[in-house]
C-alpha positions in Angstrom: -2.6 54.5 -15.4 -0.3 57.4 -15.6 0.4 57.8 -11.8 0.2 54.9 -9.4 0.5 55.7 -5.7 1.0 53.3 -2.9 2.3 53.0 0.6 -0.5 54.3 2.8 -1.6 52.6 5.9 -2.2 52.8 9.6 0.6 53.9 11.9 0.9 55.1 15.5 1.9 58.6 16.3 5.7 59.0 16.0 5.9 56.3 13.4 7.0 56.4 9.8 5.6 55.6 6.4 6.9 55.9 2.9 4.6 56.7 0.0 5.6 55.9 -3.6 4.2 57.2 -6.9 5.2 55.5 -10.1 4.8 57.6 -13.2 5.1 57.0 -16.9 8.4 58.0 -18.3 6.9 60.6 -20.6 5.4 62.4 -17.6 8.1 61.9 -15.1 10.8 63.4 -17.4 9.1 66.8 -17.8 6.9 67.3 -14.7 7.2 68.8 -11.3 6.1 66.0 -9.0 4.1 66.8 -5.9 2.3 65.2 -3.0 -1.0 66.7 -1.9 -3.2 65.6 1.0 -6.8 66.1 1.9 -8.2 65.5 5.3 -12.0 65.1 5.9 -13.7 68.5 5.7 -10.5 70.2 4.5 -9.3 71.5 1.2 -6.6 69.6 -0.6 -3.2 71.1 0.3 0.3 70.8 -1.1 2.6 68.8 1.1 5.8 68.7 -0.8 7.1 69.0 -4.4 10.2 68.3 -6.4 11.2 69.8 -9.7 12.9 68.1 -12.6 16.2 69.5 -11.3 15.6 68.2 -7.8 14.7 71.3 -6.0 12.2 70.7 -3.2 9.6 72.6 -1.3 7.5 71.7 1.7 4.5 72.8 3.6 5.5 74.4 6.9 3.6 71.8 8.8 5.8 68.9 7.5 9.2 70.6 7.3 11.9 68.6 9.1 9.6 65.5 9.2 8.8 64.7 5.6 11.3 64.2 2.7 10.4 64.1 -0.9 12.8 62.4 -3.3 12.8 60.7 -6.7 14.4 58.0 -8.6 14.9 59.0 -12.2 15.7 55.5 -13.3 12.5 54.1 -11.8 10.3 57.1 -12.7 9.2 57.1 -9.1 8.7 59.8 -6.5 8.7 59.1 -2.8 7.5 60.8 0.3 9.2 59.6 3.5 7.1 60.6 6.4 8.7 60.5 9.9 7.5 61.6 13.3 3.9 61.3 12.1 1.2 63.1 14.0 -2.6 62.4 14.1 -3.1 65.6 12.2 -1.2 64.1 9.3 -4.1 61.7 8.8 -5.5 62.3 5.2 -5.8 60.9 1.8 -2.5 61.6 0.0 -2.4 62.2 -3.7 0.4 62.1 -6.1 0.4 64.9 -8.7 2.3 65.7 -11.8 2.3 69.3 -12.9 3.3 69.6 -16.6 4.8 72.6 -18.3 3.1 74.3 -21.2 0.1 72.0 -20.9 -3.6 72.7 -20.3 -4.8 71.4 -18.0 -1.4 71.1 -16.4 -2.2 68.6 -13.6 -2.3 64.8 -13.6 -3.5 63.1 -10.5 -3.0 59.7 -9.1 -5.5 57.8 -7.0 -5.3 58.7 -3.4 -3.7 56.6 -0.7 -5.0 56.8 2.9 -2.7 57.5 5.7 -4.1 57.1 9.2 -2.1 58.1 12.2 -3.4 57.0 15.6 -2.7 58.8 18.8 
């Protein structure tokens, strides 16, 4: 398994969860790592990303609530999710986007996050 995601679960609105995604070293060392999510009936959307150099980007809907980070020694990317809202309920997917590779994307299995009101 190249990407292994974990950390989803059920949480009340206003609560927090941390997702983890462990990658193989060969992938982690060259990829931009991203978290996507897909809610029922919706398209998969980018939540947050972090480049090899550590630059980050976020969807407007999660700015100031979610934080993406990575541990280069553990080849793991994290998504700290605070102040969760029911609309954050979705299956969250870890993604590695590789440079100069076709196809460029590697996906982990999804992890379900459910936020109750």
